[in-house]
Structure formats: C-alpha cells, structure tokens
C-alpha positions in Angstrom: -13.2 -40.1 26.1 -10.3 -41.3 24.0 -12.6 -42.7 21.4 -14.1 -39.3 20.9 -10.6 -37.9 20.2 -9.8 -40.8 17.9 -13.0 -40.2 15.9 -12.2 -36.5 15.7 -8.7 -37.3 14.4 -10.0 -39.7 11.8 -12.6 -37.2 10.7 -9.9 -34.5 10.2 -7.6 -37.0 8.4 -5.1 -37.1 11.2 -5.7 -40.8 12.1 -4.2 -44.0 10.8 -4.7 -44.9 7.1 -5.5 -48.6 7.8 -9.2 -48.2 7.1 -8.6 -46.9 3.6 -7.2 -50.2 2.3 -10.7 -51.9 2.7 -12.3 -49.8 -0.1 -12.6 -51.2 -3.6 -11.0 -49.4 -6.5 -13.3 -46.9 -8.1 -13.6 -46.7 -11.9 -11.5 -43.5 -11.8 -8.6 -45.4 -10.2 -8.3 -48.0 -13.0 -5.5 -47.5 -15.4 -6.4 -46.2 -18.8 -6.0 -48.4 -21.9 -3.0 -47.6 -24.1 -3.8 -45.4 -27.1 -4.3 -47.2 -30.4 -1.2 -47.7 -32.5 -2.9 -46.1 -35.5 -3.3 -42.8 -33.7 0.5 -42.4 -33.5 0.9 -43.0 -37.3 -1.7 -40.4 -38.3 -0.4 -37.2 -40.0 -1.1 -33.8 -38.5 -4.2 -32.1 -39.6 -3.8 -29.8 -42.6 -5.2 -26.2 -42.3 -8.4 -25.7 -44.2 -9.3 -22.3 -45.7 -7.7 -19.9 -48.0 -4.2 -18.6 -47.7 -3.5 -15.1 -49.0 -0.2 -13.4 -49.6 0.4 -10.5 -47.3 1.3 -7.1 -48.8 4.9 -5.9 -48.0 5.3 -3.8 -44.9 5.6 -0.1 -45.5 6.2 2.9 -43.3 2.8 4.3 -44.0 -0.5 3.3 -42.3 -1.1 -0.4 -42.2 -4.4 -1.8 -43.5 -5.9 -4.8 -41.9 -8.9 -6.9 -42.9 -10.7 -8.5 -40.0 -11.8 -12.0 -41.2 -15.4 -11.8 -39.9 -16.5 -8.5 -41.4 -14.4 -8.1 -44.5 -14.0 -4.3 -43.7 -10.7 -2.5 -44.1 -9.5 -0.3 -41.3 -6.4 1.9 -40.9 -3.9 1.2 -38.2 -1.3 3.8 -37.5 2.0 2.7 -36.1 3.1 4.4 -32.9 6.7 5.7 -32.8 8.8 4.7 -29.9 10.0 7.7 -27.7 13.4 8.8 -28.8 15.9 9.7 -26.1 19.0 11.6 -26.8 22.3 10.3 -25.6 22.8 13.5 -23.7 19.6 13.0 -21.7 20.7 9.5 -20.8 24.1 10.6 -19.7 22.6 13.4 -17.6 20.3 11.0 -15.8 23.2 8.7 -14.9 25.2 11.5 -13.3 24.7 12.1 -9.6 23.2 15.4 -8.7 23.5 17.4 -5.6 20.1 18.6 -4.3 19.5 20.9 -1.3 17.7 19.2 1.5 14.6 21.2 2.5 15.1 22.9 5.8 12.6 22.3 8.5 10.7 25.4 9.5 11.4 26.6 13.0 8.3 28.0 14.7 7.0 28.9 18.1 4.2 26.6 19.0 0.7 27.7 19.8 -0.2 26.8 23.4 -3.6 25.2 23.9 -4.9 24.3 27.4 -8.1 22.3 26.8 -10.6 21.8 29.6 -13.3 20.2 27.4 -13.0 17.6 24.6 -14.7 20.1 22.1 -11.4 22.1 22.2 -9.7 19.2 20.4 -11.0 20.8 17.2 -8.8 23.9 17.9 -5.8 21.6 18.1 -6.7 19.8 14.9 -7.4 23.0 13.0 -4.0 24.5 13.9 -2.2 21.2 13.2 -3.9 21.0 9.8 -2.8 24.6 9.0 0.8 23.5 9.5 1.3 25.1 13.0 3.0 23.4 15.9 0.7 23.0 18.9 1.7 22.6 22.5 -1.1 20.9 24.4 -1.0 21.6 28.1 -3.1 19.0 29.9 -2.4 20.1 33.5 -6.0 21.5 33.9 -7.7 18.4 32.3 -8.9 15.5 34.4 -7.4 12.0 33.7 -10.2 10.7 31.4 -10.2 13.9 29.3 -6.4 13.9 29.1 -6.4 10.3 27.9 -9.0 11.1 25.2 -7.1 14.2 24.0 -3.8 12.2 23.8 -5.6 9.5 21.8 -7.2 12.0 19.5 -3.9 13.9 18.9 -1.9 10.7 18.3 -4.5 9.6 15.7 -4.4 13.1 14.1 -0.6 12.9 13.8 -0.8 9.4 12.3 -3.6 10.3 9.9 -2.3 13.6 8.6 1.4 13.0 9.2 3.5 14.5 11.9 4.9 13.7 15.3 3.8 13.9 18.9 6.3 14.3 21.7 5.9 14.6 25.4 8.0 17.4 26.8 9.9 17.2 30.1 6.7 17.7 32.0 4.3 14.9 31.8 1.3 17.1 31.0 2.7 19.0 28.0 2.6 17.4 24.6 4.1 19.0 21.5 2.3 18.1 18.2 4.4 18.9 15.1 3.3 18.7 11.5 5.7 17.4 8.9 8.5 19.9 8.1 8.0 21.9 11.3 10.5 21.9 14.1 10.6 23.7 17.5 14.2 24.5 18.6 15.4 23.6 22.1 15.4 27.2 23.1 11.7 27.6 22.2 10.9 24.4 24.1 12.7 25.7 27.2 10.8 29.0 26.9 7.6 27.1 26.5 8.2 25.1 29.6 9.1 28.2 31.5 6.0 30.1 30.4 3.8 27.2 31.4 5.5 26.9 34.8 4.9 30.6 35.4 1.2 30.2 34.6 0.9 27.5 37.3 
C-alpha cells in the first residue's frame, strides 16, 4: 500500500529528487558557445531609405503622408477642454446638500393563501409601495416559499424585508420608503383584531 502512495507522490512531483540525477544532459541543457569577438566590434546598422525634412508645426490642420499610399490627408488637432479657475475653486469647496427624506407610508396588507398571490406582493413592491405580508393563514410550505420569493424580490430590486413582532407578519419595504413605529403598531393591532 505504501508503494502506491510513493508512486503517486513521485508522479505528482512530491517525491525525492534522487532519480533525476541519473538522466543524461539533453542538448538544451548544454551551455551556449560564447559569441564571436567580431560581433562585438561591428557598428550598428545604418538606416536605409530617404530622410525628408518635416514642415514646421503650425496651428492649422496638419497634413500627413502615409508611407504606403502616398496620399495626403488632413488631421485636425483637438483642443483640450479649458476649465476656468472659478470652476476649479467651486469644485474644491464643500457643499451642503439636503439628504432625501424617506417617504413614510401605510403598508398594504396582503394575506396570501396561494403562491399565485405572490404576484400581488411583487407588483405592489415594484410600484414603490410598502407591503405587509401576513402569513398566519398560510401553511408551513407555502409560508417558506413566499418568504423565499419576497427575500429574492427585495434583493433583486432593492429594498428590505423585516419580520414584525409577530412571527407571521413580514414587512417588505422598497428603497426610500419607511413605515413609522406608530403605523407598525396600528398594523399589528389591526391584524390581531382580524384573528
């Protein structure tokens, strides 16, 4: 059994390196001969071809001649954007901005008894309305599916999902919508009265 492990370690390169000393040097391992001394004394190659003087740079359009076609094309320079010193100074000053207030609303109460009613929850949530989902009438499997659906809805579109004091009421809030504590207490009271 140990020989199998040893063979596996050698195969993976984790074994001892003793076996590698037995191999002969390959042609790639031999040192390269030193370069000839004449190569060091050679002068650099001189450019071949014609050298033309360039026209002076002007503020107008620049003409260029591609070497392969011999055609002349116009290239227009692009001016860099100019910023005034006043704009730069204004950008460096701290500004006071009003923080957008969260909209306080009364949530829509939905008591689903079938999974098809999850669409009502999603439609109201997408419209920016707070939804209170009362799962007291739903069986355990349906309640779990609705909670999973609602949490995915909150994650995908953006928002929060909170369980109220009762374990069967979930408050689903879109971004920028808040339900005050007074409304939450009224909501719990109205659901208690319905039971």
